PASEBA-1860 file (N, C-alpha, C; in nm, 3 decimals):
! residues 199
1> MTSEATRF> -1.604/2.619/0.157/-1.558/2.646/0.022/-1.561/2.515/-0.057 ~ -1.602/2.528/-0.181/-1.621/2.406/-0.258/-1.556/2.410/-0.395 ~ -1.477/2.511/-0.425/-1.417/2.517/-0.557/-1.316/2.405/-0.575 ~ -1.307/2.356/-0.698/-1.216/2.246/-0.726/-1.073/2.298/-0.745 ~ -0.978/2.211/-0.719/-0.838/2.247/-0.740/-0.813/2.269/-0.889 ~ -0.730/2.366/-0.920/-0.691/2.390/-1.058/-0.541/2.374/-1.070 ~ -0.496/2.337/-1.188/-0.356/2.306/-1.209/-0.296/2.396/-1.317 ~ -0.176/2.443/-1.292/-0.106/2.531/-1.384/0.038/2.483/-1.394
9> FLTDGREL> 0.103/2.521/-1.501/0.244/2.487/-1.516/0.328/2.612/-1.497 ~ 0.428/2.600/-1.409/0.523/2.709/-1.391/0.612/2.719/-1.513 ~ 0.687/2.825/-1.523/0.772/2.844/-1.640/0.884/2.741/-1.649 ~ 0.911/2.670/-1.538/1.013/2.564/-1.544/0.949/2.427/-1.574 ~ 0.818/2.425/-1.600/0.750/2.302/-1.639/0.686/2.225/-1.526 ~ 0.712/2.261/-1.401/0.651/2.189/-1.289/0.506/2.231/-1.270 ~ 0.426/2.137/-1.219/0.284/2.161/-1.203/0.252/2.224/-1.069 ~ 0.179/2.334/-1.073/0.136/2.405/-0.954/-0.013/2.381/-0.935
17> VIRDCEPA> -0.053/2.348/-0.813/-0.194/2.325/-0.782/-0.245/2.442/-0.697 ~ -0.354/2.502/-0.741/-0.421/2.607/-0.664/-0.549/2.546/-0.608 ~ -0.562/2.551/-0.477/-0.679/2.487/-0.414/-0.722/2.566/-0.291 ~ -0.845/2.538/-0.245/-0.892/2.597/-0.120/-0.804/2.552/-0.005 ~ -0.783/2.642/0.088/-0.711/2.607/0.211/-0.800/2.516/0.296 ~ -0.739/2.416/0.355/-0.809/2.325/0.447/-0.761/2.357/0.588 ~ -0.843/2.426/0.668/-0.797/2.477/0.797/-0.727/2.374/0.885 ~ -0.783/2.256/0.899/-0.722/2.155/0.987/-0.599/2.093/0.921
25> GDLKALCR> -0.612/2.055/0.796/-0.504/1.984/0.729/-0.385/2.069/0.691 ~ -0.406/2.200/0.671/-0.298/2.286/0.622/-0.228/2.367/0.729 ~ -0.273/2.358/0.853/-0.217/2.444/0.958/-0.066/2.429/0.970 ~ -0.018/2.309/0.986/0.126/2.287/1.006/0.205/2.329/0.882 ~ 0.152/2.294/0.765/0.224/2.326/0.641/0.229/2.477/0.619 ~ 0.122/2.548/0.656/0.123/2.693/0.643/0.221/2.757/0.741 ~ 0.224/2.705/0.863/0.323/2.756/0.961/0.464/2.738/0.908 ~ 0.490/2.623/0.848/0.623/2.596/0.792/0.652/2.693/0.678
33> FFSELPAE> 0.553/2.712/0.591/0.569/2.803/0.477/0.605/2.945/0.525 ~ 0.528/2.997/0.619/0.553/3.133/0.667/0.685/3.143/0.742 ~ 0.720/3.040/0.818/0.845/3.042/0.895/0.967/3.044/0.804 ~ 0.954/2.984/0.686/1.067/2.976/0.594/1.082/3.100/0.506 ~ 0.982/3.189/0.510/0.992/3.311/0.430/1.097/3.404/0.488 ~ 1.174/3.470/0.405/1.270/3.569/0.455/1.197/3.682/0.528 ~ 1.265/3.744/0.621/1.204/3.851/0.703/1.149/3.963/0.617 ~ 1.217/3.998/0.507/1.171/4.111/0.426/1.039/4.080/0.355
41> IRNPLRYG> 1.009/3.950/0.337/0.881/3.912/0.276/0.773/3.903/0.384 ~ 0.810/3.854/0.501/0.713/3.843/0.611/0.675/3.979/0.670 ~ 0.765/4.074/0.660/0.747/4.204/0.725/0.613/4.272/0.694 ~ 0.565/4.272/0.568/0.440/4.343/0.540/0.313/4.266/0.580 ~ 0.326/4.139/0.619/0.207/4.061/0.650/0.140/4.114/0.775 ~ 0.007/4.108/0.778/-0.069/4.178/0.881/-0.073/4.106/1.015 ~ -0.052/3.975/1.015/-0.066/3.898/1.138/0.062/3.821/1.168 ~ 0.073/3.777/1.293/0.188/3.695/1.333/0.173/3.555/1.278
49> VTDEEILR> 0.196/3.542/1.148/0.162/3.418/1.077/0.252/3.301/1.115 ~ 0.363/3.326/1.184/0.446/3.214/1.227/0.401/3.160/1.363 ~ 0.306/3.228/1.426/0.250/3.183/1.554/0.132/3.091/1.524 ~ 0.145/2.964/1.562/0.044/2.865/1.526/-0.094/2.900/1.578 ~ -0.104/2.956/1.697/-0.234/2.988/1.753/-0.301/3.105/1.680 ~ -0.221/3.204/1.642/-0.276/3.316/1.565/-0.325/3.266/1.430 ~ -0.245/3.182/1.366/-0.283/3.128/1.236/-0.407/3.039/1.248 ~ -0.414/2.960/1.354/-0.532/2.875/1.376/-0.659/2.960/1.387
57> ARLAQLDG> -0.649/3.073/1.459/-0.764/3.162/1.474/-0.804/3.223/1.340 ~ -0.705/3.260/1.259/-0.734/3.315/1.126/-0.802/3.210/1.038 ~ -0.753/3.087/1.044/-0.811/2.980/0.962/-0.954/2.949/1.006 ~ -0.982/2.966/1.135/-1.116/2.939/1.186/-1.218/3.038/1.130 ~ -1.172/3.152/1.078/-1.263/3.252/1.023/-1.314/3.216/0.883 ~ -1.247/3.124/0.818/-1.285/3.090/0.681/-1.428/3.036/0.678 ~ -1.513/3.101/0.598/-1.653/3.061/0.596/-1.713/3.055/0.456 ~ -1.636/3.092/0.354/-1.689/3.089/0.218/-1.794/3.195/0.191
65> QNHWRVVA> -1.811/3.291/0.283/-1.907/3.399/0.265/-1.842/3.536/0.280 ~ -1.753/3.546/0.377/-1.682/3.672/0.402/-1.530/3.656/0.402 ~ -1.485/3.534/0.421/-1.341/3.506/0.428/-1.310/3.382/0.346 ~ -1.214/3.399/0.253/-1.170/3.288/0.169/-1.018/3.281/0.172 ~ -0.965/3.161/0.151/-0.819/3.145/0.148/-0.785/3.034/0.048 ~ -0.689/3.060/-0.038/-0.641/2.957/-0.129/-0.490/2.944/-0.112 ~ -0.441/2.825/-0.142/-0.298/2.801/-0.134/-0.248/2.749/-0.268 ~ -0.119/2.772/-0.292/-0.051/2.716/-0.408/0.039/2.604/-0.358
73> ELEGRIVG> 0.026/2.488/-0.418/0.100/2.371/-0.373/0.187/2.319/-0.487 ~ 0.311/2.294/-0.456/0.407/2.243/-0.554/0.475/2.121/-0.497 ~ 0.452/2.008/-0.560/0.515/1.882/-0.518/0.491/1.855/-0.370 ~ 0.368/1.879/-0.326/0.329/1.852/-0.188/0.366/1.959/-0.088 ~ 0.425/2.067/-0.134/0.469/2.175/-0.044/0.392/2.302/-0.075 ~ 0.342/2.371/0.028/0.275/2.498/0.008/0.379/2.605/-0.025 ~ 0.360/2.671/-0.140/0.456/2.773/-0.185/0.388/2.908/-0.204 ~ 0.258/2.915/-0.175/0.187/3.042/-0.189/0.060/3.040/-0.108
81> DAILDREP> 0.020/3.156/-0.061/-0.100/3.169/0.022/-0.164/3.303/-0.011 ~ -0.297/3.302/-0.028/-0.367/3.427/-0.058/-0.504/3.424/0.007 ~ -0.547/3.541/0.053/-0.675/3.550/0.123/-0.759/3.662/0.063 ~ -0.890/3.645/0.078/-0.987/3.745/0.036/-1.080/3.769/0.154 ~ -1.082/3.892/0.203/-1.167/3.928/0.316/-1.267/4.034/0.272 ~ -1.396/4.003/0.290/-1.500/4.100/0.257/-1.510/4.203/0.370 ~ -1.534/4.328/0.333/-1.552/4.433/0.432/-1.677/4.402/0.517 ~ -1.669/4.415/0.649/-1.781/4.377/0.735/-1.890/4.483/0.749
89> YSWTRHVA> -1.865/4.604/0.700/-1.958/4.713/0.723/-2.064/4.718/0.614 ~ -2.186/4.754/0.650/-2.299/4.743/0.558/-2.279/4.823/0.429 ~ -2.217/4.940/0.437/-2.207/5.020/0.316/-2.085/4.984/0.230 ~ -2.001/4.891/0.277/-1.890/4.843/0.194/-1.892/4.691/0.182 ~ -2.008/4.630/0.195/-2.019/4.484/0.183/-1.988/4.436/0.042 ~ -1.987/4.527/-0.052/-1.957/4.490/-0.191/-1.807/4.490/-0.218 ~ -1.726/4.521/-0.115/-1.581/4.536/-0.131/-1.508/4.425/-0.056 ~ -1.398/4.377/-0.114/-1.313/4.279/-0.045/-1.167/4.311/-0.071
97> CLRGVVAP> -1.084/4.277/0.026/-0.940/4.299/0.017/-0.870/4.169/-0.017 ~ -0.781/4.174/-0.114/-0.702/4.057/-0.155/-0.558/4.078/-0.110 ~ -0.504/3.978/-0.041/-0.364/3.980/0.000/-0.303/3.843/-0.030 ~ -0.176/3.841/-0.064/-0.113/3.712/-0.092/0.037/3.721/-0.089 ~ 0.098/3.605/-0.072/0.244/3.597/-0.068/0.288/3.465/-0.130 ~ 0.402/3.468/-0.197/0.455/3.351/-0.267/0.600/3.331/-0.226 ~ 0.641/3.206/-0.214/0.779/3.174/-0.177/0.877/3.231/-0.280 ~ 0.990/3.282/-0.233/1.084/3.348/-0.325/1.142/3.256/-0.433
105> DVVDLGAA> 1.147/3.125/-0.408/1.205/3.035/-0.508/1.112/3.006/-0.625 ~ 0.983/3.047/-0.613/0.891/3.024/-0.725/0.826/3.153/-0.774 ~ 0.853/3.265/-0.708/0.785/3.389/-0.746/0.822/3.431/-0.888 ~ 0.945/3.403/-0.931/0.987/3.437/-1.067/0.936/3.338/-1.171 ~ 0.872/3.231/-1.126/0.826/3.125/-1.216/0.678/3.136/-1.249 ~ 0.614/3.244/-1.206/0.474/3.266/-1.241/0.373/3.212/-1.142 ~ 0.414/3.185/-1.018/0.323/3.123/-0.920/0.215/3.218/-0.871 ~ 0.244/3.348/-0.867/0.146/3.442/-0.811/0.026/3.464/-0.902
113> RPLFRGLV> 0.044/3.455/-1.031/-0.065/3.487/-1.124/-0.187/3.396/-1.105 ~ -0.171/3.263/-1.111/-0.290/3.179/-1.092/-0.346/3.188/-0.951 ~ -0.262/3.217/-0.854/-0.308/3.231/-0.716/-0.405/3.350/-0.704 ~ -0.366/3.463/-0.760/-0.451/3.582/-0.755/-0.574/3.567/-0.843 ~ -0.556/3.507/-0.960/-0.671/3.486/-1.048/-0.776/3.398/-0.981 ~ -0.731/3.299/-0.906/-0.824/3.210/-0.837/-0.910/3.286/-0.738 ~ -0.850/3.379/-0.665/-0.928/3.457/-0.569/-1.021/3.557/-0.638 ~ -0.979/3.611/-0.750/-1.067/3.700/-0.825/-1.192/3.625/-0.870
121> AIGAAAGI> -1.173/3.501/-0.916/-1.287/3.419/-0.958/-1.379/3.389/-0.841 ~ -1.322/3.362/-0.725/-1.403/3.338/-0.605/-1.482/3.463/-0.568 ~ -1.417/3.579/-0.574/-1.484/3.703/-0.542/-1.600/3.732/-0.637 ~ -1.577/3.707/-0.765/-1.682/3.729/-0.864/-1.800/3.636/-0.838 ~ -1.772/3.509/-0.807/-1.879/3.412/-0.781/-1.957/3.448/-0.655 ~ -1.892/3.516/-0.560/-1.957/3.555/-0.436/-2.036/3.685/-0.449 ~ -2.033/3.746/-0.567/-2.106/3.869/-0.588/-2.035/3.994/-0.540 ~ -1.906/3.981/-0.509/-1.829/4.100/-0.469/-1.808/4.187/-0.592
129> ELLYSEVA> -1.825/4.317/-0.575/-1.820/4.408/-0.689/-1.686/4.478/-0.705 ~ -1.612/4.492/-0.595/-1.486/4.566/-0.600/-1.382/4.498/-0.512 ~ -1.267/4.469/-0.572/-1.154/4.413/-0.498/-1.045/4.519/-0.490 ~ -0.973/4.519/-0.379/-0.858/4.608/-0.372/-0.741/4.534/-0.308 ~ -0.622/4.584/-0.333/-0.501/4.527/-0.276/-0.398/4.638/-0.265 ~ -0.296/4.615/-0.186/-0.188/4.712/-0.170/-0.055/4.641/-0.192 ~ 0.035/4.708/-0.259/0.164/4.647/-0.290/0.273/4.755/-0.282 ~ 0.386/4.717/-0.227/0.499/4.811/-0.218/0.551/4.842/-0.357
137> DSDVIRRS> 0.599/4.964/-0.375/0.649/5.005/-0.506/0.765/4.918/-0.553 ~ 0.836/4.857/-0.461/0.951/4.774/-0.497/0.913/4.632/-0.540 ~ 0.786/4.592/-0.515/0.742/4.455/-0.543/0.685/4.448/-0.684 ~ 0.774/4.450/-0.782/0.734/4.457/-0.922/0.661/4.330/-0.966 ~ 0.706/4.215/-0.920/0.645/4.088/-0.963/0.502/4.076/-0.912 ~ 0.482/4.108/-0.784/0.347/4.099/-0.729/0.254/4.200/-0.796 ~ 0.304/4.317/-0.822/0.222/4.418/-0.890/0.182/4.369/-1.029 ~ 0.276/4.309/-1.100/0.247/4.256/-1.233/0.142/4.145/-1.227
145> ALEDAGFV> 0.152/4.059/-1.124/0.055/3.950/-1.108/-0.084/4.005/-1.079 ~ -0.092/4.112/-1.001/-0.221/4.175/-0.974/-0.278/4.237/-1.101 ~ -0.193/4.302/-1.180/-0.240/4.359/-1.305/-0.290/4.250/-1.399 ~ -0.223/4.137/-1.399/-0.265/4.024/-1.481/-0.401/3.971/-1.436 ~ -0.434/3.990/-1.308/-0.563/3.946/-1.254/-0.670/4.054/-1.265 ~ -0.640/4.162/-1.336/-0.740/4.264/-1.361/-0.733/4.388/-1.274 ~ -0.629/4.401/-1.191/-0.617/4.516/-1.103/-0.549/4.632/-1.176 ~ -0.588/4.753/-1.139/-0.523/4.873/-1.191/-0.487/4.963/-1.073
153> QEGIRRRY> -0.387/5.046/-1.093/-0.346/5.138/-0.987/-0.452/5.245/-0.965 ~ -0.485/5.268/-0.838/-0.582/5.372/-0.805/-0.519/5.488/-0.729 ~ -0.411/5.462/-0.659/-0.349/5.569/-0.583/-0.217/5.524/-0.523 ~ -0.150/5.617/-0.458/-0.021/5.588/-0.395/-0.020/5.649/-0.254 ~ 0.021/5.570/-0.158/0.044/5.621/-0.023/0.193/5.644/-0.009 ~ 0.232/5.768/-0.012/0.374/5.803/-0.014/0.442/5.767/0.118 ~ 0.557/5.698/0.105/0.642/5.662/0.220/0.562/5.594/0.332 ~ 0.463/5.516/0.294/0.370/5.457/0.390/0.424/5.329/0.454
161> AKTSDGVR> 0.503/5.253/0.379/0.554/5.125/0.428/0.701/5.139/0.465 ~ 0.741/5.067/0.570/0.881/5.071/0.613/0.930/4.929/0.636 ~ 1.039/4.892/0.571/1.096/4.759/0.584/1.168/4.744/0.717 ~ 1.206/4.622/0.748/1.269/4.596/0.878/1.402/4.669/0.894 ~ 1.464/4.708/0.781/1.591/4.782/0.790/1.568/4.934/0.789 ~ 1.441/4.976/0.800/1.410/5.118/0.813/1.390/5.194/0.683 ~ 1.397/5.126/0.569/1.378/5.193/0.441/1.229/5.211/0.413 ~ 1.190/5.334/0.379/1.050/5.364/0.351/1.018/5.341/0.202
169> HDLIVMAN> 0.896/5.293/0.177/0.851/5.269/0.040/0.712/5.327/0.020 ~ 0.684/5.366/-0.103/0.547/5.403/-0.137/0.464/5.275/-0.143 ~ 0.338/5.286/-0.105/0.246/5.174/-0.111/0.145/5.204/-0.221 ~ 0.138/5.116/-0.319/0.048/5.135/-0.433/-0.085/5.068/-0.404 ~ -0.192/5.145/-0.414/-0.327/5.093/-0.394/-0.383/5.052/-0.530 ~ -0.425/4.925/-0.541/-0.475/4.872/-0.668/-0.617/4.821/-0.650 ~ -0.696/4.829/-0.756/-0.836/4.786/-0.747/-0.877/4.710/-0.873 ~ -0.974/4.623/-0.854/-1.031/4.545/-0.965/-1.183/4.564/-0.956
177> DLEAIWHH> -1.239/4.640/-1.050/-1.382/4.671/-1.049/-1.457/4.558/-1.120 ~ -1.494/4.455/-1.045/-1.561/4.339/-1.103/-1.698/4.377/-1.160 ~ -1.766/4.471/-1.095/-1.899/4.511/-1.143/-1.889/4.568/-1.284 ~ -1.790/4.653/-1.307/-1.773/4.713/-1.440/-1.739/4.607/-1.543 ~ -1.656/4.511/-1.504/-1.616/4.405/-1.597/-1.737/4.321/-1.636 ~ -1.818/4.280/-1.537/-1.935/4.198/-1.568/-2.038/4.277/-1.647 ~ -2.051/4.407/-1.621/-2.142/4.490/-1.699/-2.097/4.494/-1.846 ~ -1.967/4.512/-1.866/-1.913/4.516/-2.002/-1.934/4.383/-2.073
185> LGLLLEEM> -1.909/4.272/-2.003/-1.930/4.141/-2.064/-2.077/4.119/-2.098 ~ -2.167/4.167/-2.009/-2.310/4.154/-2.035/-2.350/4.228/-2.161 ~ -2.295/4.349/-2.180/-2.325/4.425/-2.301/-2.274/4.353/-2.425 ~ -2.155/4.294/-2.415/-2.100/4.219/-2.528/-2.188/4.099/-2.563 ~ -2.236/4.028/-2.460/-2.322/3.913/-2.485/-2.454/3.956/-2.548 ~ -2.510/4.068/-2.500/-2.634/4.119/-2.560/-2.613/4.152/-2.706 ~ -2.498/4.211/-2.735/-2.467/4.248/-2.873/-2.454/4.124/-2.960 ~ -2.394/4.019/-2.905/-2.377/3.895/-2.981/-2.511/3.827/-3.006
193> DQPDRSS> -2.607/3.849/-2.916/-2.738/3.785/-2.929/-2.828/3.856/-3.030 ~ -2.791/3.979/-3.070/-2.874/4.052/-3.164/-2.864/3.988/-3.303 ~ -2.978/3.977/-3.374/-2.972/3.919/-3.508/-2.893/4.008/-3.602 ~ -2.825/3.946/-3.696/-2.745/4.019/-3.794/-2.839/4.076/-3.901 ~ -2.855/4.208/-3.904/-2.946/4.272/-3.999/-2.871/4.334/-4.117 ~ -2.742/4.301/-4.127/-2.664/4.362/-4.234/-2.690/4.300/-4.371 ~ -2.747/4.176/-4.371/-2.766/4.110/-4.501/-2.905/4.134/-4.556
END
């Protein structure tokens, strides 16, 4: 991965850096980040992210072609992590799944928005046509950040997710049709290139 780090300001004025994950250099910091997350935030994550060996294996998959990972860094500390995984099957190679998590002390400060936008830009540059993500109905902030990154609700899986205390939640399926967006932008550019014949 070769994208440059980008900088954003949180609502409290502090500078947030969004950058590519560095598998060797970020391993310990990512383990610390995941270990410090409350159980209710870690519960929906797909892998045993607090296990260093599992995380090391996941980081080894990063190739800039099918697997991407970006982190949000605040004052030298990782406060957010997001991944983009392309579907491995030939008939869904145009699709990728976006997942991400942000530390609770910065989630209300706007940290998720640039994190998700960064991955959307990576997906678009890689030629991915459709992104999807899933979010619990109770996770209003994450859903809003996904909408800000161009995602719309496509469906609901009723009572699909269950928290560690046994409470069931609907899981909202969201998608970002990058192909449609780029097609629309292309039409707008073509229209702008047409000579003005009104005069």
